[in-house]
C-alpha positions in Angstrom: 8.6 -5.5 9.1 11.5 -4.0 11.0 13.1 -0.7 9.8 16.7 0.1 10.2 18.1 2.2 13.1 18.7 5.9 12.7 20.3 5.6 9.3 21.0 3.0 6.6 24.6 2.9 5.4 24.8 2.0 1.7 27.9 1.6 -0.5 27.8 2.8 -4.1 30.2 1.9 -6.8 30.8 5.1 -8.8 32.3 5.2 -12.3 36.0 4.6 -12.2 35.6 2.0 -9.5 35.7 4.4 -6.5 33.6 3.4 -3.5 31.5 6.0 -1.8 29.2 5.5 1.2 25.8 7.1 1.3 23.4 7.7 4.1 19.7 6.9 3.6 17.3 8.8 5.9 15.3 6.8 8.4 11.6 6.6 7.7 9.3 8.7 10.0 6.4 6.3 9.4 5.3 3.7 6.9 1.7 3.6 5.7 0.5 0.4 4.0 -2.9 -0.2 2.4 -3.6 -3.8 1.3 -6.5 -3.9 -1.1 -7.9 -7.4 -1.5 -10.4 -8.8 -4.0 -11.3 -12.1 -5.6 -11.7 -14.0 -2.3 -8.1 -13.1 -1.3 -6.5 -14.5 -4.5 -5.3 -11.1 -5.6 -4.2 -8.1 -3.6 -2.4 -4.8 -4.2 -0.3 -3.2 -1.5 0.3 0.5 -1.6 3.2 1.5 0.6 3.9 5.2 1.5 7.2 5.7 3.2 7.4 9.1 4.9 11.0 10.3 5.1 12.1 13.5 6.9 12.1 15.5 3.6 10.0 13.5 1.2 7.5 10.7 0.7 8.3 7.6 -1.4 5.8 5.2 -2.6 5.5 1.7 -4.0 2.7 -0.5 -5.5 3.0 -4.3 -5.2 0.7 -7.0 -6.5 0.4 -10.3 -4.6 -1.3 -13.4 -6.1 -1.3 -17.1 -6.0 0.7 -19.3 -8.4 -2.2 -19.9 -10.7 -2.6 -16.1 -11.5 1.2 -15.4 -11.6 1.6 -15.3 -15.4 -1.5 -13.2 -15.9 -0.4 -10.7 -13.3 3.1 -10.5 -14.8 1.6 -9.6 -18.2 -0.9 -7.2 -16.9 1.3 -5.4 -14.4 4.6 -5.5 -16.5 6.6 -6.8 -13.6 8.5 -10.0 -12.7 6.9 -12.0 -9.9 9.0 -13.7 -7.3 7.9 -16.2 -4.6 7.0 -15.0 -1.2 8.3 -17.4 1.4 9.4 -20.9 0.8 6.2 -22.5 -0.4 6.1 -20.8 -3.8 2.3 -20.6 -3.6 2.2 -16.9 -3.2 3.9 -14.5 -5.6 4.6 -10.8 -5.6 6.2 -8.0 -7.6 6.6 -4.2 -7.5 4.6 -2.6 -10.2 6.5 0.0 -12.3 5.1 3.4 -13.3 6.4 4.0 -16.8 4.4 7.2 -17.2 5.7 8.6 -14.0 5.0 7.9 -10.3 1.9 9.1 -8.5 2.1 12.2 -6.2 3.0 10.2 -3.1 3.3 13.3 -0.9 -0.1 14.5 -2.0 -1.6 11.1 -1.3 -0.2 11.0 2.2 -1.5 14.5 2.8 -5.0 13.4 1.6 -4.9 10.5 4.1 -3.6 12.7 6.9 -6.4 15.2 6.2 -9.0 12.4 6.2 -7.9 11.3 9.7 -5.3 8.7 9.0 -3.8 8.5 12.5 -7.3 8.4 14.2 -9.8 6.9 11.7 -13.5 7.4 12.6 -15.0 4.4 14.2 -16.3 1.7 12.0 -20.0 1.8 13.0 -22.1 4.6 14.5 -23.2 4.1 18.1 -26.3 2.0 18.4 -25.7 -0.3 15.4 -23.6 -2.9 17.3 -24.9 -6.4 17.8 -25.9 -7.0 14.2 -24.0 -9.3 11.8 -23.2 -8.1 8.3 -22.0 -10.3 5.4 -19.9 -8.4 3.0 -18.8 -9.4 -0.4 -16.4 -7.6 -2.8 -13.3 -5.7 -2.2 -11.8 -4.9 1.2 -8.8 -3.1 2.5 -6.6 -3.1 5.5 -4.6 -0.1 6.6 -1.4 -0.4 8.7 0.8 2.4 10.0 4.2 1.6 11.5 6.6 4.0 13.2 10.3 4.6 12.5 11.2 1.4 14.5 8.8 -0.7 12.4 6.3 -1.1 15.2 2.7 -1.3 14.2 0.9 1.8 15.7 -2.4 1.6 13.9 -4.4 -1.0 12.0 -7.9 -0.5 10.5 -10.1 -2.3 8.0 -12.8 -1.4 5.6 -16.3 -1.6 7.0 -19.5 -3.0 5.9 -23.0 -2.2 7.0 -24.2 1.1 8.4 -21.5 3.7 8.9 -21.3 7.2 10.3 -20.9 10.0 7.8 -17.3 10.6 9.1 -16.4 7.0 8.4 -18.0 7.0 5.0 -15.9 10.1 4.1 -12.7 8.5 5.5 -13.3 5.4 3.4 -14.1 7.5 0.3 -10.8 9.4 0.7 -8.8 6.2 1.2 -10.5 4.5 -1.9 -9.7 7.7 -3.9 -6.0 7.4 -3.0 -6.0 3.8 -4.1 -7.8 4.7 -7.4 -5.2 7.4 -8.0 -2.3 4.9 -7.6 -4.0 2.4 -9.9 -4.7 5.0 -12.5 -0.9 5.4 -13.0 -0.2 1.6 -13.3 0.5 -0.1 -16.6 -2.8 -2.1 -16.3 -4.9 1.0 -16.3 -2.8 2.7 -18.9 -3.6 -0.2 -21.2 -7.3 0.1 -20.6 -7.8 -2.8 -18.1 -9.7 -2.2 -14.9 -8.7 -3.5 -11.5 
């Protein structure tokens, strides 16, 4: 994902037909958390875009063609194909009851150590193999130029207390976003 240079120039058509240019601020950083379940057949992507004076957020669902119609009904969004193969579909999930507190969520992640997550396993545990089932997440942070500056994934097996707390905070942010989605508002779980 490449972000624009210092500003994005947009053109708006105002009532009466007058054209007016607007400047959109350049993101400071973009935080994405991809939350995957069901053997990768369904994922949600939370995107936090830090701008100089505010934080914007988005929630997307990504699924295969077989789950497309179900996701459209549950998430109240119109899926579109990702890429040319039409096997993967995505849509942005609306928040009819109001958007989550994106700034508060980014602050929670920053306080939990977003830019320097605790190591995945405590020292002395390496060399063992762990088989994990269930949900997993991937965290990516990009800078203003769209360059990936950090990538981390959920862990499995023994973890340090710091890592456990970091993952608990990240999962809490995801749960807060999901709580505002149409699916949760209608009583459905993840």
